[in-house]
C-alpha positions as CSV (number, residue, x, y, z in Angstrom):
1,X,0.0,-0.1,0.2
2,X,1.6,3.0,-1.2
3,X,0.8,6.8,0.2
4,X,-1.8,7.3,-2.2
5,X,-4.0,4.3,-1.3
6,X,-3.4,4.9,2.4
7,X,-5.1,8.0,2.0
8,X,-8.0,6.5,0.2
9,X,-8.2,3.6,2.6
10,X,-7.7,5.8,5.6
11,X,-10.5,7.9,4.8
12,X,-12.6,4.9,4.2
13,X,-11.5,3.3,7.6
14,X,-12.6,6.5,9.5
15,X,-16.1,6.2,7.7
16,X,-16.3,2.5,8.7
17,X,-15.3,3.4,12.1
18,X,-17.8,6.3,12.4
19,X,-20.6,4.5,10.9
20,X,-19.8,1.6,13.3
21,X,-20.1,3.7,16.3
22,X,-23.3,5.3,15.3
23,X,-24.9,1.9,14.2
24,X,-23.6,-0.2,16.6
25,X,-27.0,-0.4,18.5
26,X,-28.5,-1.9,15.8
27,X,-26.4,-5.0,15.9
28,X,-26.6,-8.1,18.5
29,X,-24.8,-7.0,21.5
30,X,-23.2,-10.4,22.1
31,X,-22.3,-12.8,19.1
32,X,-24.3,-15.7,18.5
33,X,-21.4,-18.2,17.8
34,X,-19.7,-21.3,19.1
35,X,-16.0,-21.7,20.1
36,X,-14.0,-22.2,17.2
37,X,-16.4,-20.8,14.6
38,X,-13.6,-18.6,12.8
39,X,-11.6,-21.7,12.0
40,X,-13.9,-22.8,9.6
41,X,-14.1,-19.4,7.7
42,X,-10.7,-18.3,7.3
43,X,-7.9,-20.5,5.4
44,X,-5.6,-22.6,7.5
45,X,-2.4,-21.0,6.0
46,X,-1.7,-17.5,5.1
47,X,-1.9,-16.3,1.6
48,X,1.3,-16.4,-0.3
49,X,0.5,-13.5,-2.5
50,X,-1.0,-10.1,-1.0
51,X,-4.7,-9.6,-1.4
52,X,-6.6,-6.7,-2.2
53,X,-8.0,-4.1,0.2
54,X,-11.6,-4.3,-0.5
55,X,-11.4,-8.1,0.0
56,X,-9.8,-7.7,3.2
57,X,-12.4,-5.2,4.3
58,X,-15.3,-7.5,3.4
59,X,-14.1,-10.3,5.6
60,X,-14.0,-8.1,8.7
61,X,-17.7,-7.4,8.1
62,X,-18.6,-11.0,7.3
63,X,-16.2,-13.0,9.4
64,X,-15.1,-10.8,12.1
65,X,-18.0,-8.7,13.2
66,X,-20.2,-11.6,13.7
67,X,-17.9,-12.9,16.7
68,X,-17.4,-9.2,18.2
69,X,-19.0,-8.7,21.6
70,X,-19.5,-5.0,21.5
71,X,-18.5,-3.3,24.1
72,X,-19.7,-0.2,23.1
73,X,-23.3,-1.2,22.5
74,X,-26.0,0.5,24.4
75,X,-27.1,-2.7,25.6
76,X,-23.9,-3.7,27.1
77,X,-23.9,-3.6,31.0
78,X,-21.3,-6.2,31.8
79,X,-17.9,-5.6,33.7
80,X,-17.0,-2.0,33.7
81,X,-17.0,0.7,30.6
82,X,-14.5,0.2,27.9
83,X,-13.5,4.0,27.4
84,X,-13.8,5.1,23.9
85,X,-14.2,8.2,22.1
86,X,-13.2,10.2,19.0
87,X,-10.4,12.2,20.3
88,X,-8.8,9.1,21.9
89,X,-9.0,7.2,18.7
90,X,-7.4,9.9,16.8
91,X,-4.8,10.3,19.4
92,X,-4.0,6.4,19.2
93,X,-3.8,6.8,15.3
94,X,-1.2,9.5,15.7
95,X,0.5,7.3,18.1
96,X,0.8,4.5,15.4
97,X,1.7,6.6,12.8
98,X,4.6,8.2,14.7
99,X,5.8,4.7,15.6
100,X,8.1,6.0,18.4
101,X,9.0,3.3,21.3
102,X,9.5,5.4,24.2
103,X,11.4,3.3,26.7
104,X,13.7,6.1,27.9
105,X,13.9,10.2,27.3
106,X,16.7,9.8,24.7
107,X,14.3,7.1,22.9
108,X,11.6,10.0,22.4
109,X,11.7,12.9,24.7
110,X,8.4,14.0,23.7
111,X,7.0,10.5,24.7
112,X,8.3,10.8,28.2
113,X,7.9,14.4,28.8
114,X,4.3,14.6,27.7
115,X,3.5,11.5,29.7
116,X,5.0,13.0,32.9
117,X,2.9,16.2,32.3
118,X,-0.4,14.6,31.6
119,X,-0.1,12.1,34.6
120,X,0.4,15.4,36.8
121,X,-2.6,16.8,35.2
122,X,-4.8,14.1,35.9
123,X,-3.4,13.4,39.6
124,X,-4.2,17.0,40.3
125,X,-7.6,16.5,38.9
126,X,-8.0,13.4,41.2
127,X,-6.7,15.3,44.3
128,X,-3.8,13.4,44.8
129,X,-1.3,14.5,47.5
130,X,1.6,16.7,45.7
131,X,4.1,13.8,47.0
132,X,2.8,11.8,44.0
133,X,3.4,14.6,41.4
134,X,6.7,15.0,39.5
135,X,6.8,18.9,39.3
136,X,6.2,20.2,42.7
137,X,9.7,21.4,44.4
138,X,11.7,18.5,46.1
139,X,9.1,16.0,44.8
140,X,10.6,12.4,44.5
141,X,7.1,10.9,43.4
142,X,5.6,10.7,39.7
143,X,3.1,9.2,37.5
144,X,3.4,6.6,34.9
145,X,1.4,4.6,32.3
146,X,1.1,0.9,32.4
147,X,-1.0,-1.1,30.4
148,X,-3.4,-2.5,33.1
149,X,-4.3,-2.1,36.8
150,X,-3.0,-5.7,37.1
151,X,0.4,-4.4,35.9
152,X,0.0,-1.5,38.3
153,X,-0.6,-3.7,41.3
154,X,2.3,-6.4,40.4
155,X,5.0,-3.9,40.0
156,X,4.1,-1.9,43.2
157,X,4.0,-5.6,45.1
158,X,7.6,-6.4,43.4
159,X,8.7,-3.0,44.6
160,X,7.4,-3.5,48.2
161,X,9.2,-6.9,48.2
162,X,12.4,-5.6,47.1
163,X,12.2,-2.6,49.6
164,X,11.4,-5.0,52.7
165,X,14.1,-7.6,51.7
166,X,16.6,-4.8,51.5
167,X,15.6,-3.8,55.0
168,X,15.9,-7.2,56.4
169,X,18.9,-7.9,54.8
170,X,20.2,-4.9,56.7
171,X,19.3,-6.5,60.0
172,X,20.0,-10.1,58.8
173,X,23.2,-10.0,56.3
174,X,23.8,-13.8,56.5
175,X,20.4,-14.9,55.9
176,X,19.7,-15.9,52.3
177,X,16.9,-13.9,50.3
178,X,15.1,-17.0,49.9
179,X,14.6,-17.6,53.6
180,X,13.9,-13.8,54.0
181,X,11.2,-14.1,51.1
182,X,9.5,-16.9,53.1
183,X,8.5,-14.8,55.8
184,X,6.9,-12.0,53.8
185,X,3.1,-11.8,53.9
186,X,0.8,-9.5,51.8
187,X,-3.1,-8.4,52.8
188,X,-6.0,-7.8,51.0
189,X,-9.9,-7.9,51.1
190,X,-11.9,-10.9,49.9
191,X,-13.3,-8.1,47.6
192,X,-10.1,-7.1,45.9
193,X,-9.4,-7.9,42.2
194,X,-8.1,-11.4,41.5
195,X,-4.9,-9.5,40.0
196,X,-3.7,-9.0,43.7
197,X,-3.8,-12.8,44.2
198,X,-2.0,-13.3,40.8
199,X,0.7,-10.7,41.8
200,X,1.5,-12.7,45.3
201,X,1.2,-16.0,43.2
202,X,4.1,-14.3,40.6
203,X,6.1,-12.9,43.6
204,X,6.2,-16.1,45.6
205,X,4.8,-14.2,48.8
206,X,2.3,-15.3,51.2
207,X,-1.2,-13.3,50.7
208,X,-3.7,-13.2,53.7
209,X,-7.2,-12.7,52.3
210,X,-9.3,-10.7,54.8
211,X,-13.1,-10.4,55.6
212,X,-14.7,-7.1,54.8
213,X,-17.4,-5.6,56.9
214,X,-21.2,-5.8,56.5
215,X,-20.9,-3.0,53.7
216,X,-17.9,-4.7,52.0
217,X,-15.5,-2.6,53.2
218,X,-12.2,-3.6,54.6
219,X,-11.8,-2.0,58.4
220,X,-8.5,-1.0,60.2
221,X,-9.4,-3.1,63.1
222,X,-9.4,-6.5,60.8
223,X,-6.3,-5.6,59.3
224,X,-4.5,-5.0,62.8
225,X,-5.7,-8.3,64.0
226,X,-4.0,-9.9,61.1
227,X,-0.7,-8.1,61.3
228,X,-0.5,-8.8,64.8
229,X,-1.3,-12.8,64.4
230,X,1.4,-12.8,61.5
231,X,4.0,-11.1,63.6
232,X,3.5,-13.4,66.3
233,X,4.3,-16.4,63.8
234,X,7.6,-14.8,63.0
235,X,5.7,-13.3,59.6
236,X,6.9,-10.1,58.1
237,X,4.0,-7.8,56.9
238,X,5.3,-6.0,53.6
239,X,2.4,-4.9,51.5
240,X,-1.4,-4.1,51.8
241,X,-3.9,-3.7,48.8
242,X,-6.9,-1.4,49.5
243,X,-9.5,-0.8,46.8
244,X,-11.5,2.2,46.0
245,X,-14.7,0.9,44.4
246,X,-14.4,-3.0,44.2
247,X,-15.0,-5.0,41.0
248,X,-18.2,-6.9,42.3
249,X,-20.0,-4.2,43.8
250,X,-18.0,-1.1,43.9
251,X,-17.5,-1.0,47.5
252,X,-14.7,1.2,49.2
253,X,-12.1,0.0,51.8
254,X,-11.8,2.4,54.6
255,X,-8.7,4.2,53.8
256,X,-8.7,6.7,56.9
257,X,-8.7,3.3,59.3
258,X,-6.2,1.0,57.1
259,X,-3.8,3.7,56.1
260,X,-2.4,4.5,59.6
261,X,-2.1,0.7,60.7
262,X,-0.4,-0.1,57.2
263,X,2.0,2.7,58.0
264,X,2.7,1.8,61.5
265,X,3.5,-1.5,60.5
266,X,6.2,-0.6,57.9
267,X,4.1,-2.1,54.9
268,X,3.7,-0.4,51.6
269,X,0.1,0.5,51.1
270,X,-1.3,0.4,47.5
271,X,-4.8,1.7,46.5
272,X,-6.5,0.1,43.7
273,X,-9.0,2.6,42.0
274,X,-9.2,1.3,38.6
275,X,-12.9,2.1,38.0
276,X,-14.0,4.5,40.8
277,X,-10.8,6.1,41.0
278,X,-11.7,8.3,38.0
279,X,-14.7,9.6,39.4
280,X,-12.6,11.2,41.7
281,X,-12.2,14.1,39.7
282,X,-15.8,14.8,40.7
283,X,-15.7,17.0,44.2
284,X,-18.5,15.2,45.5
285,X,-16.7,11.6,45.5
286,X,-13.3,13.0,46.9
287,X,-14.4,12.3,50.5
288,X,-14.1,8.5,49.6
289,X,-10.3,9.2,49.4
290,X,-9.9,10.1,53.0
291,X,-6.4,8.6,54.2
292,X,-4.6,8.6,50.9
293,X,-2.1,10.4,52.2
294,X,-1.0,7.3,53.9
295,X,-0.5,5.4,50.6
296,X,2.5,4.5,48.9
297,X,0.9,4.0,45.4
298,X,-2.4,4.6,43.7
299,X,-3.8,3.4,40.2
300,X,-7.1,4.2,38.1
301,X,-8.0,3.2,34.5
302,X,-8.9,6.0,32.4
303,X,-9.6,3.2,29.7
304,X,-12.6,2.7,31.8
305,X,-14.2,5.7,32.9
306,X,-12.5,8.6,31.4
307,X,-13.3,8.1,27.7
308,X,-10.0,6.8,26.7
309,X,-9.3,3.7,24.8
310,X,-7.5,0.7,26.1
311,X,-4.6,0.4,26.9
312,X,-4.1,3.3,29.6
313,X,-3.9,2.8,33.1
314,X,-2.3,5.6,35.3
315,X,-0.4,5.0,38.6
316,X,1.5,7.2,40.9
317,X,4.1,6.5,43.4
318,X,5.2,8.7,46.5
319,X,8.6,7.8,45.9
320,X,9.8,6.5,42.6
321,X,13.2,5.7,43.5
322,X,11.8,2.7,45.8
323,X,9.9,1.6,42.6
324,X,12.6,1.6,40.3
325,X,15.2,-0.1,42.7
326,X,13.2,-3.3,42.2
327,X,13.0,-3.1,38.4
328,X,16.5,-1.2,37.1
329,X,18.4,-3.3,34.7
330,X,20.8,-1.0,32.8
331,X,23.0,-2.5,30.0
332,X,25.1,-0.1,28.0
333,X,23.2,0.0,24.8
334,X,20.2,1.8,26.8
335,X,22.2,4.1,28.6
336,X,22.3,7.8,27.6
337,X,24.1,11.2,28.3
338,X,20.7,12.7,29.8
339,X,19.7,9.8,32.4
340,X,20.9,12.0,35.5
341,X,18.5,14.8,34.4
342,X,15.5,12.9,33.1
343,X,12.9,10.0,33.8
344,X,13.5,6.7,32.0
345,X,10.0,4.9,32.2
346,X,11.6,1.5,31.3
347,X,12.6,1.4,35.0
348,X,9.1,1.9,36.2
349,X,7.5,-1.3,34.9
350,X,7.7,-4.9,33.3
351,X,8.1,-4.1,29.5
352,X,11.1,-2.3,28.0
353,X,9.0,-1.2,24.9
354,X,6.3,1.7,25.6
355,X,4.0,3.4,23.3
356,X,3.1,6.9,23.0
357,X,-0.1,6.4,25.0
358,X,0.1,9.9,26.5
359,X,-1.0,11.5,23.3
360,X,-4.6,9.9,23.4
361,X,-5.2,10.9,27.0
362,X,-3.9,14.5,26.1
363,X,-6.3,14.7,23.5
364,X,-9.1,13.7,25.8
365,X,-8.7,16.0,28.4
366,X,-8.1,18.9,26.2
367,X,-11.0,18.0,24.0
368,X,-13.4,17.4,26.7
369,X,-12.0,19.6,29.6
370,X,-12.4,18.7,33.2
371,X,-16.0,19.8,33.3
372,X,-17.0,17.8,30.4
373,X,-15.5,14.5,32.0
374,X,-17.2,15.4,35.1
375,X,-20.6,15.9,33.3
376,X,-20.1,12.5,31.7
377,X,-19.0,10.4,35.1
378,X,-22.1,12.2,36.8
379,X,-24.5,11.4,34.0
380,X,-23.5,7.7,34.4
381,X,-24.0,7.9,38.2
382,X,-27.7,9.7,37.4
383,X,-28.6,6.7,35.2
384,X,-27.5,3.9,37.6
385,X,-29.6,5.8,40.4
386,X,-32.3,5.5,37.9
387,X,-32.1,2.0,37.5
388,X,-31.9,1.4,41.1
389,X,-35.1,3.2,41.7
390,X,-36.7,0.6,39.1
391,X,-35.2,-2.3,40.8
392,X,-36.8,-1.2,44.3
393,X,-39.9,-0.3,42.8
394,X,-40.6,-4.1,41.9
395,X,-41.0,-6.1,45.2
396,X,-39.5,-9.3,43.5
397,X,-36.1,-7.8,43.1
398,X,-33.6,-6.4,45.7
399,X,-30.7,-4.0,45.4
400,X,-27.3,-5.8,46.7
401,X,-24.9,-2.9,46.8
402,X,-24.7,0.5,48.1
403,X,-25.3,2.5,44.6
404,X,-22.7,5.3,44.9
405,X,-21.3,5.3,41.3
406,X,-22.6,3.3,37.9
407,X,-23.2,-0.2,39.2
408,X,-26.3,-1.6,40.5
409,X,-26.2,-5.0,42.0
410,X,-29.6,-6.9,42.0
411,X,-31.3,-10.2,42.3
412,X,-34.8,-11.6,42.7
413,X,-35.5,-12.2,46.2
414,X,-35.1,-15.4,48.1
415,X,-32.1,-16.9,50.1
416,X,-32.2,-19.9,48.2
417,X,-32.8,-18.3,44.7
418,X,-29.2,-18.4,43.6
419,X,-30.1,-21.0,40.8
420,X,-33.1,-18.8,39.8
421,X,-31.2,-15.9,39.7
422,X,-28.4,-17.9,37.5
423,X,-31.2,-18.8,35.1
424,X,-32.3,-15.6,34.7
425,X,-28.9,-14.1,33.7
426,X,-28.4,-17.1,31.4
427,X,-31.5,-16.4,29.6
428,X,-31.2,-12.8,28.9
429,X,-27.4,-12.9,28.0
430,X,-28.4,-15.9,25.6
431,X,-31.1,-13.7,23.8
432,X,-28.5,-11.2,23.0
433,X,-30.8,-8.2,23.9
434,X,-28.4,-7.4,26.7
435,X,-25.4,-8.2,28.0
436,X,-24.4,-8.3,32.2
437,X,-22.1,-10.7,34.0
438,X,-22.6,-12.1,37.8
439,X,-20.9,-11.4,41.2
440,X,-21.1,-12.9,44.5
441,X,-22.1,-10.6,47.5
442,X,-22.4,-11.9,50.8
443,X,-22.4,-15.4,49.5
444,X,-25.3,-14.6,47.0
445,X,-25.4,-14.8,43.4
446,X,-26.3,-11.5,41.9
447,X,-26.4,-9.7,38.6
448,X,-24.3,-6.7,38.0
449,X,-25.7,-4.2,35.9
450,X,-23.4,-1.3,34.9
451,X,-23.8,1.9,32.8
452,X,-21.2,1.6,30.0
453,X,-22.5,3.2,26.8
454,X,-20.7,6.7,26.3
455,X,-24.0,8.2,25.4
456,X,-26.2,6.5,27.4
457,X,-29.6,7.8,27.7
458,X,-32.5,7.2,30.1
459,X,-34.3,5.0,27.2
460,X,-31.4,2.4,27.5
461,X,-32.2,2.0,31.2
462,X,-35.8,1.7,30.5
463,X,-35.3,-0.7,27.8
464,X,-32.9,-2.9,29.8
465,X,-35.4,-3.2,32.7
466,X,-38.2,-4.0,30.3
467,X,-36.0,-7.1,29.0
468,X,-35.1,-8.0,32.7
469,X,-38.6,-7.9,33.9
470,X,-40.0,-9.8,30.9
471,X,-37.7,-12.5,31.6
472,X,-38.2,-12.7,35.0
473,X,-42.0,-13.0,34.8
474,X,-41.8,-15.7,32.6
475,X,-39.0,-17.5,34.7
476,X,-41.5,-17.1,37.9
477,X,-44.4,-18.0,36.3
478,X,-42.4,-21.4,34.9
479,X,-41.3,-21.9,38.5
480,X,-45.0,-21.7,39.8
481,X,-45.9,-24.3,36.9
482,X,-43.3,-26.9,38.4
483,X,-44.0,-26.0,41.9
484,X,-47.7,-26.9,41.2
485,X,-47.4,-29.7,38.8
486,X,-44.0,-30.9,38.9
487,X,-44.2,-30.6,34.9
488,X,-41.5,-28.4,33.2
489,X,-42.8,-25.4,31.1
490,X,-40.3,-26.3,28.2
491,X,-42.1,-29.8,28.1
492,X,-45.6,-28.2,27.8
493,X,-43.9,-25.8,25.0
494,X,-42.3,-28.5,23.0
495,X,-45.1,-31.2,23.2
496,X,-46.6,-32.2,20.1
497,X,-48.7,-29.3,19.0
498,X,-51.2,-31.5,16.6
499,X,-52.1,-35.0,18.5
500,X,-49.3,-35.2,21.2
501,X,-50.6,-35.7,24.7
502,X,-48.3,-35.1,27.5
503,X,-49.0,-37.7,30.4
504,X,-48.9,-35.5,33.3
505,X,-52.1,-34.7,35.2
506,X,-53.2,-31.5,37.3
507,X,-56.1,-31.8,39.5
508,X,-58.9,-29.1,38.5
509,X,-58.7,-27.4,41.8
510,X,-54.9,-27.1,41.6
511,X,-55.3,-25.7,38.0
512,X,-57.8,-23.1,39.4
513,X,-55.5,-22.2,42.2
514,X,-52.7,-21.8,39.7
515,X,-54.6,-19.5,37.7
516,X,-55.3,-17.3,40.6
517,X,-51.7,-17.3,41.6
518,X,-50.5,-16.4,38.3
519,X,-52.9,-13.3,38.1
520,X,-54.7,-14.5,35.0
521,X,-57.4,-11.7,34.1
522,X,-60.6,-13.0,33.1
523,X,-61.6,-11.7,29.5
524,X,-65.0,-10.1,30.1
525,X,-66.5,-11.2,26.9
526,X,-64.7,-14.5,26.5
527,X,-65.9,-16.3,29.6
528,X,-66.8,-19.9,29.3
529,X,-70.4,-20.7,30.2
530,X,-71.0,-22.2,33.5
531,X,-70.6,-26.2,33.4
532,X,-73.5,-28.3,33.8
533,X,-73.5,-32.0,34.9
534,X,-73.2,-33.3,31.3
535,X,-70.0,-31.1,30.8
536,X,-71.1,-29.3,27.8
537,X,-69.2,-26.1,27.1
538,X,-70.4,-23.1,25.5
539,X,-68.3,-22.2,22.3
540,X,-66.5,-19.0,23.2
541,X,-64.4,-16.1,21.5
542,X,-61.8,-18.3,19.5
543,X,-64.0,-21.3,19.1
544,X,-62.0,-23.3,21.1
545,X,-63.9,-25.9,23.4
546,X,-62.8,-28.2,26.3
547,X,-63.4,-31.8,25.2
548,X,-65.4,-34.4,27.5
549,X,-63.3,-37.7,27.5
550,X,-64.2,-40.7,29.3
551,X,-67.1,-40.8,31.6
552,X,-68.9,-37.4,31.8
553,X,-67.4,-36.0,34.9
554,X,-69.5,-33.9,37.3
555,X,-67.9,-30.3,38.1
556,X,-70.2,-29.5,40.8
557,X,-67.2,-30.1,43.3
558,X,-65.8,-26.9,42.2
559,X,-68.2,-25.3,44.3
560,X,-70.5,-22.4,44.0
561,X,-71.3,-23.2,40.1
562,X,-67.7,-21.5,39.4
563,X,-67.0,-21.5,35.8
564,X,-63.8,-21.8,34.1
565,X,-62.9,-18.7,32.2
566,X,-61.2,-18.4,29.1
567,X,-58.1,-16.7,30.1
568,X,-55.6,-14.8,28.4
569,X,-54.3,-11.2,28.0
570,X,-55.0,-9.1,25.0
571,X,-52.1,-8.6,22.7
572,X,-51.7,-7.7,19.3
573,X,-48.6,-9.6,18.9
574,X,-49.8,-13.1,19.9
575,X,-50.4,-14.0,16.4
576,X,-47.7,-16.1,14.5
577,X,-47.7,-13.3,11.9
578,X,-46.6,-10.5,14.7
579,X,-43.9,-8.2,14.1
580,X,-40.7,-9.7,13.5
581,X,-38.0,-9.8,16.8
582,X,-35.1,-7.3,16.5
583,X,-31.9,-6.8,18.8
584,X,-33.2,-3.5,20.2
585,X,-37.1,-4.5,21.0
586,X,-37.9,-6.9,23.6
587,X,-39.9,-10.1,22.1
588,X,-43.5,-9.9,23.5
589,X,-43.4,-13.5,24.9
590,X,-46.8,-15.0,25.3
591,X,-47.4,-15.0,29.4
592,X,-48.4,-18.3,31.0
593,X,-51.9,-17.3,30.9
594,X,-51.9,-16.9,26.9
595,X,-49.9,-20.2,26.8
596,X,-52.3,-22.1,28.9
597,X,-55.4,-20.5,27.3
598,X,-54.2,-22.1,23.9
599,X,-54.4,-25.7,25.3
600,X,-57.4,-27.9,25.1
601,X,-58.3,-29.6,28.4
602,X,-60.1,-32.8,28.8
603,X,-62.4,-33.6,31.5
604,X,-62.0,-37.1,33.3
605,X,-61.3,-37.5,36.9
606,X,-58.4,-35.0,36.2
607,X,-57.4,-32.3,33.8
608,X,-54.6,-33.7,31.0
609,X,-52.8,-31.0,28.9
610,X,-52.9,-32.4,25.3
611,X,-52.0,-30.8,21.7
612,X,-52.8,-27.4,21.3
613,X,-55.5,-26.4,18.5
614,X,-53.8,-23.5,16.6
615,X,-55.9,-22.6,13.5
616,X,-55.7,-19.5,11.4
617,X,-59.4,-18.9,12.1
618,X,-58.4,-19.5,15.8
619,X,-55.5,-16.9,15.8
620,X,-57.4,-14.4,13.8
621,X,-60.3,-14.2,16.4
622,X,-57.8,-13.0,19.0
623,X,-58.9,-9.7,20.3
C-alpha cells in the first residue's frame, strides 16, 4: 500500500469506524457463535500473494464482526465501561503513525515528557497529594502509564517486596534472600480484584485475604488483628492492597482506618481505584479518598471511565526510587547522557518497549476539559440511580449494593434463589438483547448492571429493565408451574402441537388455584359458560372448547357453580404473523396465561394437557 492508497483507505476506515459507532446499537450486543467458529471461515494457511484491500475489509464484516462482543453497545452492561471516544481514537492513530518506542527519554523525548505532564494533570484532577506528582519542588514521586491495573498492582508489590528484603537484609546480612522471602506476607480484602492474588503468586509471597464488614469494606481493626497474629508467628507484613470501588459491587475500603495501621506496620499501602478512582475528579466523591495520604501508590484506569481507549492505566508513587530499585536493569546499549536529569520509564514497569500512550489521554482531557469529563461521570451515576429506583419499585427484586456510582447489583429475592438468578441471567444473555455478568455479594449470586455506553440515555435504562422484567416474569411463571404440577414448562412448550399428549395430570382445584396465583385476568367477553352436569361447554371467542373425554364427570365439586374462564391477555403480537423480533425491541412473549389458554383440556377425573389447536381462524379471532 503506497501513500496514495493509504489516504484513500484511511478515509474509508474513518468512515467505517464512524458508521460502526453510530449504528452499533442495531447489532446484537453479544455474538451468536460457538467456540472455533472462525476456524471454518478463514483458511488454515496465510496467503502467499497479497490480497486486495476491498477483499480484506469485506471479510471484516462477514467473518470478524459476527464474533465481536460490542462493548460500546447501548445494551452492554457487563464488567465496567471500555473507554472510547473520537479524540482518543485519533490520538491512538497518531501514536501508531509516529511509531516511536519511548522506553527512555533519549528514545523519544516527547513520549516521556508528555506522559509526565499528563499524569500530573490527572493526579491534580483526582486530588492526589503533591507527593505523588513529578513537578512540585523537591518531589520524588510521579506518575506513569501501565497497560492495566493488574500490572500496576504487580509492580508495586514487587517494589514493596524488594524494599522489605533490603530492610531485612540490613538486619540479617547472613540470611539467604529466599529465607527472608518466605517470611513475607501481604494483605487484601476478599473483595479485592483477583490480580492481587495473581501478583502474590508471581512474586512467591504469602497473601492473607481478609473479611470485609457488612458494607464490604475492609476495616482497620481487621487488618490490625491479622498483622498482629502474623507477627506473632514470625512473619513479616510488607504489602497491603486496598480498593476504592471493588469489581463485584463498587464497595470502598476504609482508607482512613487502614492507612495509619499499614504505615505503623511498615508496609507498602497500594490503593487500587481502577474504575471508581476516575470519579474522584468530581468533588462530591473525593471524601471516599480520605486516608490516601498514607498510601505509597495509587492507580486508576482512564481506559475504563475517562473516555480513553485501552490500554491506559495510570499509576502514581510517592517515592519513585523505591519503585525503580526493584526494576532497574541498565545495559550499556540503553544508557544515554541525560539519564541523570530525566525520567526513563523503562525502569517503572515490566516491559521495556512503550507506546506513545500519553497522546490519547492528552487529546481527551484537552477536548472534553475537566468539566466535560465530570459531566460524563455524573450522568452515568444518575442513570445508575434511575435503574436502582426501578429495581426497588418491583417487590420481586432486591438491590444488593450501596449504589454510589455507575453499578447496580440486584437479584430476585430469596435466600435460596441462586439457581433462579443464574437462570435469569443466562436467559437474558442468551437472548442477545442485553449483556450482564454476575458477582457474589455476601455469598449470594447477584447480577451486575453497569452503565457503560458513552452516550447512555434514560431510554437505554428503561429498555434494559423491560427486558429484565420480561424474562423474570416468564421464569417465575415457569417456577409456579413446576411447583404446582412438577411438569417443566419447556415440556409443555415442546409437546406435539397437533396430536401429542403429555401424560402429566393436574387436579382441577390445583389448576384453578394456579390461575389465581399467576394473576390470569378474566376476559369479560370471553368467559366460558357455566359447566353443567353433562359437561357441555359453550363455544367462546376463539372457538376453542374443552372436550369431554371418558365418563362424564360432574364438576359440581368445584363449588358455587364456578366456571372456568377463558383466560389470556389481550395482545396484538400473539399471532404468529406478528412483528419480527429485533435486537433493540424486546420480544413480546406470551405469558403463561396466554400459553395455557391456547391448550385444550379434557375432563376425566383430572385434567390432562393435550395438543394445542392452532388454526388460522383461531388466531385471527384473538382480540
